[in-house]
OpenMM code with the backbone's topology and positions (N, CA, C; nanometers):
from openmm import Vec3, app, unit

residues = "UNK UNK UNK UNK UNK UNK UNK UNK UNK UNK UNK UNK UNK UNK UNK UNK UNK UNK UNK UNK UNK UNK UNK UNK UNK UNK UNK UNK UNK UNK UNK UNK UNK UNK UNK UNK UNK UNK UNK UNK UNK UNK UNK UNK UNK UNK UNK UNK UNK UNK UNK UNK UNK UNK UNK UNK UNK UNK UNK UNK UNK UNK UNK UNK UNK UNK UNK UNK UNK UNK UNK UNK UNK UNK UNK UNK UNK UNK UNK UNK UNK UNK UNK UNK UNK UNK UNK UNK UNK UNK UNK UNK UNK UNK UNK UNK UNK UNK UNK UNK UNK UNK UNK UNK UNK UNK UNK UNK UNK UNK UNK UNK UNK UNK UNK UNK UNK UNK UNK UNK UNK UNK UNK UNK UNK UNK UNK UNK UNK UNK UNK UNK UNK UNK UNK UNK UNK UNK UNK UNK UNK UNK UNK UNK UNK UNK UNK UNK UNK UNK UNK UNK UNK UNK UNK UNK UNK UNK UNK UNK UNK UNK UNK UNK UNK UNK UNK UNK UNK UNK UNK UNK UNK UNK UNK UNK UNK UNK UNK UNK UNK UNK UNK UNK UNK UNK UNK UNK UNK UNK UNK".split()
positions = [
    Vec3(15.3848, 9.3904, 8.9487),
    Vec3(15.4379, 9.4738, 9.0415),
    Vec3(15.4304, 9.3448, 9.1403),
    Vec3(15.5159, 9.3813, 9.2510),
    Vec3(15.5180, 9.2987, 9.3953),
    Vec3(15.5207, 9.4414, 9.4627),
    Vec3(15.4262, 9.3543, 9.5597),
    Vec3(15.4536, 9.4443, 9.7713),
    Vec3(15.5833, 9.4556, 9.7848),
    Vec3(15.6788, 9.3849, 9.7517),
    Vec3(15.8276, 9.4133, 9.7974),
    Vec3(15.9003, 9.5570, 9.7481),
    Vec3(15.8473, 9.5287, 9.6110),
    Vec3(15.8910, 9.6285, 9.5349),
    Vec3(15.8548, 9.7694, 9.5659),
    Vec3(15.7193, 9.7763, 9.5910),
    Vec3(15.6384, 9.9001, 9.6403),
    Vec3(15.6992, 9.9298, 9.7480),
    Vec3(15.6919, 9.7984, 9.8565),
    Vec3(15.7306, 9.8738, 9.9847),
    Vec3(15.8622, 9.9490, 9.9757),
    Vec3(15.9709, 9.8901, 9.8908),
    Vec3(16.0899, 9.9455, 9.9388),
    Vec3(16.1121, 10.1089, 9.8112),
    Vec3(16.0204, 10.0778, 9.7393),
    Vec3(15.9882, 10.2294, 9.6820),
    Vec3(15.9522, 10.3477, 9.7539),
    Vec3(15.8589, 10.2862, 9.8307),
    Vec3(15.8198, 10.4219, 9.9293),
    Vec3(15.8520, 10.4196, 10.0680),
    Vec3(15.9925, 10.3094, 10.0830),
    Vec3(16.0522, 10.3108, 10.1818),
    Vec3(16.1624, 10.4369, 10.1708),
    Vec3(16.2409, 10.4225, 10.0298),
    Vec3(16.3242, 10.5046, 9.9747),
    Vec3(16.2686, 10.6433, 9.9823),
    Vec3(16.1612, 10.6538, 9.9495),
    Vec3(16.1034, 10.7661, 9.9172),
    Vec3(16.1053, 10.8239, 10.0597),
    Vec3(16.0441, 10.7615, 10.1696),
    Vec3(15.9982, 10.8375, 10.2659),
    Vec3(15.8317, 10.8527, 10.2861),
    Vec3(15.7630, 10.7786, 10.1866),
    Vec3(15.6223, 10.8161, 10.2318),
    Vec3(15.5144, 10.6972, 10.1221),
    Vec3(15.4059, 10.7088, 10.1604),
    Vec3(15.3426, 10.6260, 10.0997),
    Vec3(15.2934, 10.6540, 9.9466),
    Vec3(15.3503, 10.6586, 9.8421),
    Vec3(15.3493, 10.7081, 9.7292),
    Vec3(15.2245, 10.6100, 9.6248),
    Vec3(15.1007, 10.6867, 9.5808),
    Vec3(15.0470, 10.5889, 9.5028),
    Vec3(15.1322, 10.4944, 9.3905),
    Vec3(15.0498, 10.3301, 9.3800),
    Vec3(15.1533, 10.2955, 9.3041),
    Vec3(15.0517, 10.2926, 9.2111),
    Vec3(15.0145, 10.3136, 9.0417),
    Vec3(14.9179, 10.2917, 8.9119),
    Vec3(15.0061, 10.1977, 8.8749),
    Vec3(14.9759, 10.1051, 8.8068),
    Vec3(15.0362, 10.0037, 8.6793),
    Vec3(14.9550, 9.9529, 8.6107),
    Vec3(15.0027, 9.8737, 8.5136),
    Vec3(14.9087, 9.8309, 8.4018),
    Vec3(14.9269, 9.6776, 8.3986),
    Vec3(14.8091, 9.6350, 8.3708),
    Vec3(14.7681, 9.4858, 8.3678),
    Vec3(14.9035, 9.4730, 8.2399),
    Vec3(14.9205, 9.2946, 8.2447),
    Vec3(15.0097, 9.2578, 8.1268),
    Vec3(14.9069, 9.2552, 8.0022),
    Vec3(14.9259, 9.2827, 7.9174),
    Vec3(14.8569, 9.3251, 7.7693),
    Vec3(14.8350, 9.1386, 7.7577),
    Vec3(14.7136, 9.1176, 7.6953),
    Vec3(14.7134, 8.9667, 7.6291),
    Vec3(14.7813, 8.9538, 7.5294),
    Vec3(14.8462, 8.8278, 7.5051),
    Vec3(14.9110, 8.7902, 7.3786),
    Vec3(14.9395, 8.6674, 7.3631),
    Vec3(14.9040, 8.6084, 7.2467),
    Vec3(14.9403, 8.4779, 7.2586),
    Vec3(15.0901, 8.4062, 7.2447),
    Vec3(15.1594, 8.5044, 7.1602),
    Vec3(15.3437, 8.4277, 7.1736),
    Vec3(15.3548, 8.5003, 7.1080),
    Vec3(15.5297, 8.5676, 7.1064),
    Vec3(15.6267, 8.6498, 7.0624),
    Vec3(15.7620, 8.6122, 7.1079),
    Vec3(15.8273, 8.5770, 6.9444),
    Vec3(15.9112, 8.4977, 6.9671),
    Vec3(15.9226, 8.3640, 7.0256),
    Vec3(16.0112, 8.3116, 7.0972),
    Vec3(16.0024, 8.1795, 7.2337),
    Vec3(15.8918, 8.2250, 7.3066),
    Vec3(15.8351, 8.3076, 7.3518),
    Vec3(15.7643, 8.3065, 7.5063),
    Vec3(15.6072, 8.3421, 7.4404),
    Vec3(15.5694, 8.2374, 7.5177),
    Vec3(15.3979, 8.2249, 7.5017),
    Vec3(15.3328, 8.3143, 7.6738),
    Vec3(15.2483, 8.3332, 7.6069),
    Vec3(15.1524, 8.4100, 7.6883),
    Vec3(14.9991, 8.3161, 7.7296),
    Vec3(15.0652, 8.1494, 7.7422),
    Vec3(14.9985, 8.0579, 7.8318),
    Vec3(14.9506, 8.1142, 7.9493),
    Vec3(15.0494, 8.1804, 8.0213),
    Vec3(15.0513, 8.1464, 8.1739),
    Vec3(15.0247, 8.3036, 8.2100),
    Vec3(15.0332, 8.4096, 8.1704),
    Vec3(14.9692, 8.4853, 8.1637),
    Vec3(14.8094, 8.5274, 8.2580),
    Vec3(14.7515, 8.4618, 8.2265),
    Vec3(14.6405, 8.4624, 8.3560),
    Vec3(14.6744, 8.4283, 8.4649),
    Vec3(14.7505, 8.3583, 8.5246),
    Vec3(14.8039, 8.3499, 8.6494),
    Vec3(14.8430, 8.5099, 8.7217),
    Vec3(15.0003, 8.4935, 8.5810),
    Vec3(15.0444, 8.6454, 8.6237),
    Vec3(14.9003, 8.7963, 8.6671),
    Vec3(14.7918, 8.7763, 8.5250),
    Vec3(14.7392, 8.8937, 8.5709),
    Vec3(14.7029, 8.8719, 8.6807),
    Vec3(14.6417, 8.7244, 8.7252),
    Vec3(14.5769, 8.7645, 8.9106),
    Vec3(14.6529, 8.8054, 9.0135),
    Vec3(14.7770, 8.7579, 9.0250),
    Vec3(14.8805, 8.8018, 9.1178),
    Vec3(14.8801, 8.9716, 9.1235),
    Vec3(14.8812, 9.0494, 9.0124),
    Vec3(14.8728, 9.1766, 8.9971),
    Vec3(14.7401, 9.1792, 9.0134),
    Vec3(14.6641, 9.1825, 8.9756),
    Vec3(14.5389, 9.2354, 9.0488),
    Vec3(14.4865, 9.1676, 9.2141),
    Vec3(14.5645, 9.1090, 9.2760),
    Vec3(14.5885, 9.0589, 9.4164),
    Vec3(14.6808, 9.1716, 9.4822),
    Vec3(14.7650, 9.1901, 9.3997),
    Vec3(14.8134, 9.3682, 9.4703),
    Vec3(14.7484, 9.4536, 9.4482),
    Vec3(14.6750, 9.4600, 9.3496),
    Vec3(14.5656, 9.6079, 9.3053),
    Vec3(14.4575, 9.6107, 9.4501),
    Vec3(14.4582, 9.4868, 9.4955),
    Vec3(14.2913, 9.4606, 9.5844),
    Vec3(14.3610, 9.4212, 9.7455),
    Vec3(14.4879, 9.4284, 9.7355),
    Vec3(14.5461, 9.4190, 9.9220),
    Vec3(14.6097, 9.5160, 9.9282),
    Vec3(14.7255, 9.5719, 9.8269),
    Vec3(14.8037, 9.6522, 9.8826),
    Vec3(14.7925, 9.8140, 9.8779),
    Vec3(14.7681, 9.8820, 10.0041),
    Vec3(14.7232, 10.0161, 9.9991),
    Vec3(14.7557, 10.0664, 9.8904),
    Vec3(14.6839, 10.1981, 9.8481),
    Vec3(14.7067, 10.2930, 9.7475),
    Vec3(14.7570, 10.2691, 9.6292),
    Vec3(14.6833, 10.1520, 9.5932),
    Vec3(14.7571, 10.0941, 9.4676),
    Vec3(14.6348, 10.0928, 9.3746),
    Vec3(14.6443, 10.0798, 9.2302),
    Vec3(14.5217, 10.0693, 9.1235),
    Vec3(14.6005, 10.0426, 9.0031),
    Vec3(14.5307, 9.9388, 8.9446),
    Vec3(14.5914, 9.8581, 8.7865),
    Vec3(14.4574, 9.9050, 8.7173),
    Vec3(14.5300, 9.9483, 8.5655),
    Vec3(14.4787, 9.9698, 8.4730),
    Vec3(14.4352, 9.7960, 8.4395),
    Vec3(14.3290, 9.7897, 8.3683),
    Vec3(14.2606, 9.6836, 8.2885),
    Vec3(14.3141, 9.6947, 8.1645),
    Vec3(14.3711, 9.6010, 8.0739),
    Vec3(14.3749, 9.6287, 7.9486),
    Vec3(14.3635, 9.4834, 7.8388),
    Vec3(14.2405, 9.4277, 7.9066),
    Vec3(14.2127, 9.3050, 7.8494),
    Vec3(14.1536, 9.3463, 7.6799),
    Vec3(14.1528, 9.4329, 7.6441),
    Vec3(14.1130, 9.4714, 7.5112),
    Vec3(14.2306, 9.5410, 7.4482),
    Vec3(14.3410, 9.5543, 7.4733),
    Vec3(14.4312, 9.6109, 7.3869),
    Vec3(14.5952, 9.5292, 7.3921),
    Vec3(14.5538, 9.3643, 7.3904),
    Vec3(14.6753, 9.3210, 7.3273),
    Vec3(14.6605, 9.2982, 7.2029),
    Vec3(14.7689, 9.2338, 7.1584),
    Vec3(14.8627, 9.1477, 7.0400),
    Vec3(14.8363, 9.0071, 7.0154),
    Vec3(14.7529, 8.9552, 6.9081),
    Vec3(14.8207, 8.8079, 6.9110),
    Vec3(14.9934, 8.8028, 6.9017),
    Vec3(15.0509, 8.8670, 6.8717),
    Vec3(15.1338, 8.8510, 6.8064),
    Vec3(15.2898, 8.9026, 6.8528),
    Vec3(15.2819, 8.9817, 6.9557),
    Vec3(15.3221, 9.0674, 6.9830),
    Vec3(15.3145, 9.0933, 7.1460),
    Vec3(15.4134, 9.0820, 7.2071),
    Vec3(15.3616, 9.1084, 7.3722),
    Vec3(15.3758, 9.2386, 7.3846),
    Vec3(15.4101, 9.3392, 7.3121),
    Vec3(15.4018, 9.4756, 7.3478),
    Vec3(15.2779, 9.5671, 7.2931),
    Vec3(15.1578, 9.5831, 7.3210),
    Vec3(15.0837, 9.6410, 7.2686),
    Vec3(15.1125, 9.7366, 7.2285),
    Vec3(15.0279, 9.7774, 7.0547),
    Vec3(15.0398, 9.8989, 6.9665),
    Vec3(14.9674, 10.0288, 7.0253),
    Vec3(14.8413, 9.9663, 7.1101),
    Vec3(14.7481, 10.0622, 7.1516),
    Vec3(14.7690, 10.1396, 7.2725),
    Vec3(14.8738, 10.2341, 7.2348),
    Vec3(14.8718, 10.3336, 7.3530),
    Vec3(14.7585, 10.3846, 7.4702),
    Vec3(14.7443, 10.4580, 7.3588),
    Vec3(14.6237, 10.5373, 7.4239),
    Vec3(14.5536, 10.4979, 7.5024),
    Vec3(14.4407, 10.4034, 7.5046),
    Vec3(14.3627, 10.3568, 7.5972),
    Vec3(14.4507, 10.3267, 7.7401),
    Vec3(14.5597, 10.2930, 7.7219),
    Vec3(14.6377, 10.2416, 7.8355),
    Vec3(14.6771, 10.3854, 7.9512),
    Vec3(14.7051, 10.4674, 7.8385),
    Vec3(14.7293, 10.6033, 7.8964),
    Vec3(14.5811, 10.6884, 7.9760),
    Vec3(14.5418, 10.6660, 7.8915),
    Vec3(14.3583, 10.7112, 7.9098),
    Vec3(14.2930, 10.6472, 8.0744),
    Vec3(14.3605, 10.4994, 8.0551),
    Vec3(14.3098, 10.4691, 8.2057),
    Vec3(14.3610, 10.5231, 8.3174),
    Vec3(14.5188, 10.5531, 8.3143),
    Vec3(14.6112, 10.5551, 8.3891),
    Vec3(14.5299, 10.6852, 8.4506),
    Vec3(14.5152, 10.7623, 8.3697),
    Vec3(14.4722, 10.9215, 8.3562),
    Vec3(14.3451, 10.8717, 8.4458),
    Vec3(14.2789, 10.7990, 8.4465),
    Vec3(14.1022, 10.8188, 8.5000),
    Vec3(14.1804, 10.7377, 8.6713),
    Vec3(14.2459, 10.6597, 8.6532),
    Vec3(14.3174, 10.6102, 8.8441),
    Vec3(14.3991, 10.7052, 8.8829),
    Vec3(14.4504, 10.7893, 8.7991),
    Vec3(14.5145, 10.9150, 8.9064),
    Vec3(14.4491, 11.0172, 8.9514),
    Vec3(14.3397, 11.0266, 8.8564),
    Vec3(14.2051, 11.1257, 8.8472),
    Vec3(14.1658, 11.0873, 9.0269),
    Vec3(14.1298, 10.9616, 9.0051),
    Vec3(14.0119, 10.8923, 9.1342),
    Vec3(14.0859, 10.8953, 9.2488),
    Vec3(14.2117, 10.7986, 9.2395),
    Vec3(14.3067, 10.7826, 9.3888),
    Vec3(14.4102, 10.8720, 9.4117),
    Vec3(14.4445, 10.9680, 9.2940),
    Vec3(14.5553, 11.0672, 9.3550),
    Vec3(14.4935, 11.2219, 9.3768),
    Vec3(14.4368, 11.2340, 9.2533),
    Vec3(14.3561, 11.3721, 9.3109),
    Vec3(14.1888, 11.3706, 9.3565),
    Vec3(14.1657, 11.2507, 9.4165),
    Vec3(14.0264, 11.2816, 9.4260),
    Vec3(13.8674, 11.3084, 9.3802),
    Vec3(13.8826, 11.2913, 9.2312),
    Vec3(13.8021, 11.3357, 9.1246),
    Vec3(13.7011, 11.1906, 9.1483),
    Vec3(13.5369, 11.2553, 9.1296),
    Vec3(13.4439, 11.1387, 9.1716),
    Vec3(13.4596, 11.1070, 8.9904),
    Vec3(13.5138, 11.0084, 8.9180),
    Vec3(13.5400, 10.9150, 8.8418),
    Vec3(13.5601, 10.7708, 8.8246),
    Vec3(13.4412, 10.7703, 8.7411),
    Vec3(13.4767, 10.5849, 8.7116),
    Vec3(13.6191, 10.5599, 8.6336),
    Vec3(13.6813, 10.4602, 8.7014),
    Vec3(13.7847, 10.4213, 8.6959),
    Vec3(13.8447, 10.3240, 8.6695),
    Vec3(13.7543, 10.2168, 8.7451),
    Vec3(13.7819, 10.0740, 8.7713),
    Vec3(13.7476, 9.9973, 8.6992),
    Vec3(13.7786, 9.8540, 8.6018),
    Vec3(13.7073, 9.7354, 8.5357),
    Vec3(13.5939, 9.6985, 8.6016),
    Vec3(13.4937, 9.6473, 8.4980),
    Vec3(13.3929, 9.5894, 8.5573),
    Vec3(13.4458, 9.4090, 8.6415),
    Vec3(13.4090, 9.4061, 8.7247),
    Vec3(13.4634, 9.3112, 8.8084),
    Vec3(13.3378, 9.2233, 8.7976),
    Vec3(13.3226, 9.1014, 8.8016),
    Vec3(13.2133, 8.8992, 8.7919),
    Vec3(13.2011, 8.9467, 9.0065),
    Vec3(13.0553, 8.9950, 9.0095),
    Vec3(13.0468, 9.0191, 9.1694),
    Vec3(12.9275, 8.8418, 9.1760),
    Vec3(12.8264, 8.8549, 9.1209),
    Vec3(12.7758, 8.7489, 9.1129),
    Vec3(12.7228, 8.6685, 9.0092),
    Vec3(12.6296, 8.5358, 8.9952),
    Vec3(12.6006, 8.4435, 8.9073),
    Vec3(12.4845, 8.3935, 8.9224),
    Vec3(12.3602, 8.4256, 8.8627),
    Vec3(12.2451, 8.3380, 8.8512),
    Vec3(12.2136, 8.2501, 8.7628),
    Vec3(12.2192, 8.1176, 8.7561),
    Vec3(12.2156, 8.0022, 8.6380),
    Vec3(12.0381, 7.9829, 8.6644),
    Vec3(11.9775, 7.9186, 8.4956),
    Vec3(11.8484, 7.8625, 8.5248),
    Vec3(11.8741, 7.8417, 8.3998),
    Vec3(11.7783, 7.7430, 8.3462),
    Vec3(11.7723, 7.6500, 8.2491),
    Vec3(11.8131, 7.7470, 8.1262),
    Vec3(11.9048, 7.7251, 8.0288),
    Vec3(11.9243, 7.8139, 7.9227),
    Vec3(12.0039, 7.9845, 7.9262),
    Vec3(11.9834, 7.9999, 8.0693),
    Vec3(12.0392, 8.0904, 8.0781),
    Vec3(12.1612, 8.1368, 8.2062),
    Vec3(12.2280, 8.2299, 8.1893),
    Vec3(12.3085, 8.2209, 8.3154),
    Vec3(12.3451, 8.4173, 8.3198),
    Vec3(12.2453, 8.4994, 8.3863),
    Vec3(12.2613, 8.6099, 8.4212),
    Vec3(12.4273, 8.6189, 8.5410),
    Vec3(12.4776, 8.7128, 8.4778),
    Vec3(12.6022, 8.7674, 8.5572),
    Vec3(12.6139, 8.8923, 8.5741),
    Vec3(12.6025, 8.9253, 8.7030),
    Vec3(12.5818, 9.0755, 8.7460),
    Vec3(12.7815, 9.1292, 8.8169),
    Vec3(12.8157, 9.2399, 8.8055),
    Vec3(12.9264, 9.3407, 8.7746),
    Vec3(12.9355, 9.4563, 8.8480),
    Vec3(12.9999, 9.4526, 8.9239),
    Vec3(13.0588, 9.5990, 9.0179),
    Vec3(13.1108, 9.7150, 8.9222),
    Vec3(13.1355, 9.8067, 8.9258),
    Vec3(13.1668, 9.9045, 8.8773),
    Vec3(13.1315, 9.8919, 8.7046),
    Vec3(12.9978, 9.9227, 8.6888),
    Vec3(12.9303, 9.8990, 8.5432),
    Vec3(12.8890, 10.0404, 8.5246),
    Vec3(12.9274, 10.1820, 8.5765),
    Vec3(12.8609, 10.2656, 8.5917),
    Vec3(12.7057, 10.2923, 8.5112),
    Vec3(12.6941, 10.3794, 8.4035),
    Vec3(12.5620, 10.3988, 8.3367),
    Vec3(12.5117, 10.2606, 8.2798),
    Vec3(12.5884, 10.1666, 8.2639),
    Vec3(12.5608, 10.0381, 8.2265),
    Vec3(12.6624, 9.9617, 8.1308),
    Vec3(12.6783, 9.8142, 8.0974),
    Vec3(12.7668, 9.7224, 8.0567),
    Vec3(12.7307, 9.7850, 7.8914),
    Vec3(12.8379, 9.7479, 7.8171),
    Vec3(12.7723, 9.7341, 7.6965),
    Vec3(12.8823, 9.6098, 7.6201),
    Vec3(12.8427, 9.5422, 7.5244),
    Vec3(12.9331, 9.4427, 7.4583),
    Vec3(12.8913, 9.4579, 7.2777),
    Vec3(13.0480, 9.4630, 7.3012),
    Vec3(13.0607, 9.4435, 7.1236),
    Vec3(13.0529, 9.2780, 7.0528),
    Vec3(12.9439, 9.2705, 7.0041),
    Vec3(12.9000, 9.1847, 6.9534),
    Vec3(12.7826, 9.1018, 7.0425),
    Vec3(12.7553, 8.9498, 6.9732),
    Vec3(12.6467, 8.8994, 7.0456),
    Vec3(12.7611, 8.8257, 7.1103),
    Vec3(12.9145, 8.7601, 7.0642),
    Vec3(12.9513, 8.6443, 7.1726),
    Vec3(13.0851, 8.7350, 7.2208),
    Vec3(13.1409, 8.7324, 7.3282),
    Vec3(13.2149, 8.7886, 7.4175),
    Vec3(13.3283, 8.6512, 7.4207),
    Vec3(13.4321, 8.7619, 7.3646),
    Vec3(13.6087, 8.6856, 7.3220),
    Vec3(13.5989, 8.6576, 7.4669),
    Vec3(13.6549, 8.5443, 7.5160),
    Vec3(13.7645, 8.4849, 7.6299),
    Vec3(13.6553, 8.4632, 7.7210),
    Vec3(13.5240, 8.3981, 7.7152),
    Vec3(13.4213, 8.3772, 7.7979),
    Vec3(13.4213, 8.2554, 7.7955),
    Vec3(13.4086, 8.1555, 7.9060),
    Vec3(13.4274, 8.0466, 7.9412),
    Vec3(13.3230, 7.9903, 8.0304),
    Vec3(13.2559, 7.8594, 7.9547),
    Vec3(13.1294, 7.8281, 8.0948),
    Vec3(13.1511, 7.7093, 8.1110),
    Vec3(13.1730, 7.6707, 8.2195),
    Vec3(13.2065, 7.5260, 8.2724),
    Vec3(13.0788, 7.4556, 8.3965),
    Vec3(12.9914, 7.3462, 8.3239),
    Vec3(12.9061, 7.2774, 8.4300),
    Vec3(12.9548, 7.1377, 8.4495),
    Vec3(12.9520, 7.0955, 8.5746),
    Vec3(12.9663, 6.9463, 8.6151),
    Vec3(13.1625, 6.9065, 8.5623),
    Vec3(13.1944, 7.0648, 8.5325),
    Vec3(13.3866, 7.0427, 8.5275),
    Vec3(13.3814, 7.0360, 8.3848),
    Vec3(13.2836, 7.0227, 8.2912),
    Vec3(13.2774, 7.0329, 8.1547),
    Vec3(13.2529, 7.1959, 8.0531),
    Vec3(13.3336, 7.2130, 7.9405),
    Vec3(13.3057, 7.3211, 7.8878),
    Vec3(13.1590, 7.3315, 7.8506),
    Vec3(13.1080, 7.4232, 7.8407),
    Vec3(12.9908, 7.4180, 7.7822),
    Vec3(12.9605, 7.5593, 7.6971),
    Vec3(12.8906, 7.5368, 7.6010),
    Vec3(12.8630, 7.6303, 7.4523),
    Vec3(12.7749, 7.7518, 7.4946),
    Vec3(12.7620, 7.8641, 7.4282),
    Vec3(12.6286, 7.9425, 7.4122),
    Vec3(12.6645, 8.0023, 7.2876),
    Vec3(12.5429, 8.0854, 7.2958),
    Vec3(12.4939, 8.0937, 7.2095),
    Vec3(12.4720, 8.2501, 7.1491),
    Vec3(12.5067, 8.3077, 7.2649),
    Vec3(12.4764, 8.4547, 7.2433),
    Vec3(12.4988, 8.5402, 7.3790),
    Vec3(12.5477, 8.6631, 7.4086),
    Vec3(12.5283, 8.7145, 7.5036),
    Vec3(12.4562, 8.8511, 7.4802),
    Vec3(12.3924, 8.9203, 7.5928),
    Vec3(12.3570, 9.1196, 7.5801),
    Vec3(12.4032, 9.1177, 7.7507),
    Vec3(12.3999, 9.2424, 7.7219),
    Vec3(12.4413, 9.3405, 7.8406),
    Vec3(12.3227, 9.4216, 7.8069),
    Vec3(12.3278, 9.4502, 7.9680),
    Vec3(12.2387, 9.5787, 8.0344),
    Vec3(12.2503, 9.6025, 8.1716),
    Vec3(12.2196, 9.7246, 8.1408),
    Vec3(12.2436, 9.8147, 8.3265),
    Vec3(12.3972, 9.7383, 8.3789),
    Vec3(12.4016, 9.6342, 8.4679),
    Vec3(12.5280, 9.6067, 8.5640),
    Vec3(12.5422, 9.4371, 8.5281),
    Vec3(12.4055, 9.4030, 8.4564),
    Vec3(12.4313, 9.2172, 8.3752),
    Vec3(12.4517, 9.1838, 8.2562),
    Vec3(12.5262, 9.0689, 8.2641),
    Vec3(12.5681, 9.0205, 8.1256),
    Vec3(12.4661, 8.9082, 8.1306),
    Vec3(12.3905, 8.8751, 8.0253),
    Vec3(12.3011, 8.7569, 8.0251),
    Vec3(12.4034, 8.6450, 7.9330),
    Vec3(12.4264, 8.5699, 7.9426),
    Vec3(12.4767, 8.4322, 7.8576),
    Vec3(12.3204, 8.3464, 7.8340),
    Vec3(12.2991, 8.3378, 7.6914),
    Vec3(12.1808, 8.2314, 7.6535),
    Vec3(12.2543, 8.0883, 7.5619),
    Vec3(12.2188, 7.9749, 7.6266),
    Vec3(12.2671, 7.8707, 7.5443),
    Vec3(12.1657, 7.7804, 7.5715),
    Vec3(12.1588, 7.6825, 7.4962),
    Vec3(12.0639, 7.5821, 7.5234),
    Vec3(12.0921, 7.4661, 7.5918),
    Vec3(12.2605, 7.4569, 7.6119),
    Vec3(12.3237, 7.3509, 7.7029),
    Vec3(12.3169, 7.3794, 7.8380),
    Vec3(12.3350, 7.5056, 7.8688),
    Vec3(12.3453, 7.5660, 7.9995),
    Vec3(12.1741, 7.5046, 8.0776),
    Vec3(12.2592, 7.4029, 8.2433),
    Vec3(12.1438, 7.3684, 8.2936),
    Vec3(12.1586, 7.4487, 8.4240),
    Vec3(12.0149, 7.4599, 8.4742),
    Vec3(12.0142, 7.5299, 8.5972),
    Vec3(12.0995, 7.4459, 8.7444),
    Vec3(12.0178, 7.2905, 8.7306),
    Vec3(12.0836, 7.1755, 8.8411),
    Vec3(12.2051, 7.1326, 8.8336),
    Vec3(12.3343, 7.2097, 8.7675),
    Vec3(12.4541, 7.1726, 8.7434),
    Vec3(12.5426, 7.2829, 8.8184),
    Vec3(12.6183, 7.2280, 8.8821),
    Vec3(12.7607, 7.3485, 8.9319),
    Vec3(12.8232, 7.4640, 8.8149),
    Vec3(12.8621, 7.5758, 8.8438),
    Vec3(12.8409, 7.6240, 8.6940),
    Vec3(12.9679, 7.6712, 8.7435),
    Vec3(13.0361, 7.7141, 8.6627),
    Vec3(13.2250, 7.8224, 8.7045),
    Vec3(13.2214, 7.8640, 8.5489),
    Vec3(13.2189, 8.0457, 8.5680),
    Vec3(13.2414, 8.1036, 8.4744),
    Vec3(13.3647, 8.1775, 8.4640),
    Vec3(13.4187, 8.1848, 8.3586),
    Vec3(13.6067, 8.2606, 8.3700),
    Vec3(13.5525, 8.3423, 8.2243),
    Vec3(13.6279, 8.4535, 8.2873),
    Vec3(13.6746, 8.5379, 8.1556),
    Vec3(13.8025, 8.5548, 8.1579),
    Vec3(13.7913, 8.5693, 8.0354),
    Vec3(13.9837, 8.6061, 7.9851),
    Vec3(14.0658, 8.5577, 8.0317),
    Vec3(14.0557, 8.4139, 8.0875),
    Vec3(14.1293, 8.3304, 8.1316),
    Vec3(14.2152, 8.2648, 8.0608),
    Vec3(14.3264, 8.3747, 7.9260),
    Vec3(14.3669, 8.2810, 7.8316),
    Vec3(14.5179, 8.3531, 7.8066),
    Vec3(14.5729, 8.3251, 7.7306),
    Vec3(14.6941, 8.4116, 7.6927),
    Vec3(14.6592, 8.5336, 7.6206),
    Vec3(14.5426, 8.4959, 7.5286),
    Vec3(14.5178, 8.5909, 7.4337),
    Vec3(14.3605, 8.5840, 7.4072),
    Vec3(14.3131, 8.7150, 7.4311),
    Vec3(14.1365, 8.7644, 7.3396),
    Vec3(14.1620, 8.9343, 7.3990),
    Vec3(14.0319, 8.9421, 7.3341),
    Vec3(13.9774, 9.1137, 7.3136),
    Vec3(13.8420, 9.0698, 7.3709),
    Vec3(13.8467, 9.1632, 7.5316),
    Vec3(13.7608, 9.1595, 7.5560),
    Vec3(13.6740, 9.2414, 7.5812),
    Vec3(13.5375, 9.2400, 7.4861),
    Vec3(13.4345, 9.3526, 7.4803),
    Vec3(13.3444, 9.4008, 7.5325),
    Vec3(13.3475, 9.3505, 7.6393),
    Vec3(13.2308, 9.3848, 7.7286),
    Vec3(13.3072, 9.5230, 7.8623),
    Vec3(13.2428, 9.6125, 7.8506),
    Vec3(13.2972, 9.7318, 7.8994),
    Vec3(13.1816, 9.8190, 7.9992),
    Vec3(13.2438, 9.9184, 8.0453),
    Vec3(13.1348, 9.9843, 8.0984),
    Vec3(13.1466, 10.1179, 8.0215),
    Vec3(13.0339, 10.1858, 8.1453),
    Vec3(13.0208, 10.3130, 8.0954),
    Vec3(13.1193, 10.4045, 8.0090),
    Vec3(13.2543, 10.3572, 8.0748),
    Vec3(13.3703, 10.4545, 8.0853),
    Vec3(13.4559, 10.4212, 7.9426),
    Vec3(13.4200, 10.2843, 7.9310),
    Vec3(13.5162, 10.2566, 7.8084),
    Vec3(13.6198, 10.1153, 7.8504),
    Vec3(13.6082, 10.1359, 7.9980),
    Vec3(13.7015, 10.0070, 8.0343),
    Vec3(13.6612, 9.8934, 8.0718),
    Vec3(13.7510, 9.7283, 8.0001),
    Vec3(13.7425, 9.6222, 7.9610),
    Vec3(13.6831, 9.5763, 8.0797),
    Vec3(13.5923, 9.4639, 8.1001),
    Vec3(13.6232, 9.3823, 8.2235),
    Vec3(13.7556, 9.3158, 8.2557),
    Vec3(13.7722, 9.2873, 8.3701),
    Vec3(13.8823, 9.2341, 8.4476),
    Vec3(13.8793, 9.0571, 8.4070),
    Vec3(13.9698, 9.0097, 8.3791),
    Vec3(13.9688, 8.8674, 8.4236),
    Vec3(13.9094, 8.8149, 8.5242),
    Vec3(13.8536, 8.7366, 8.4786),
    Vec3(13.7788, 8.6558, 8.6373),
    Vec3(13.8296, 8.5032, 8.6318),
] * unit.nanometer
topology = app.Topology()
chain = topology.addChain("A")
for resn in residues:
    res = topology.addResidue(resn, chain)
    for name in ("N", "CA", "C"):
        topology.addAtom(name, app.Element.getBySymbol(name[0]), res)
């Protein structure tokens, strides 16, 4: 969704229409198309949702298909759009936003990552988080396990050091199925 397109449709209608749109689904390859550059496109989509008034994006980092650009799971997409409409169009007090990384604290063998929009708490499918990448001193760092409690994801790994510059990325790949969700069942957004 581009700001120019939104502006033109709003000008044609003569009002500030709400724009609710869906994030591009994760995928690896479909015919001759590859999903390698999709993280940049998803980032641009997030920029629109964050900076263009009266817009919101449904995050679907858990609904993709490795070998098909069109996800088969339509129900979660529709439910997330309905939550966004309930909140931003009809003014209901509902949790509709995807969890978003807001801070990280690093200590030896551990990183605690806090998220906005956790609702009643984050939950994690399994002991590892698909799409989670850790870097220290510019190099990839492995980890052993993750756990979620409240608004915090804890990542444990023997090679994590408190004294190294750390970068955390989530879903910054063409395909992954993010299994970290808030209490509304909405997966974490790419970061």
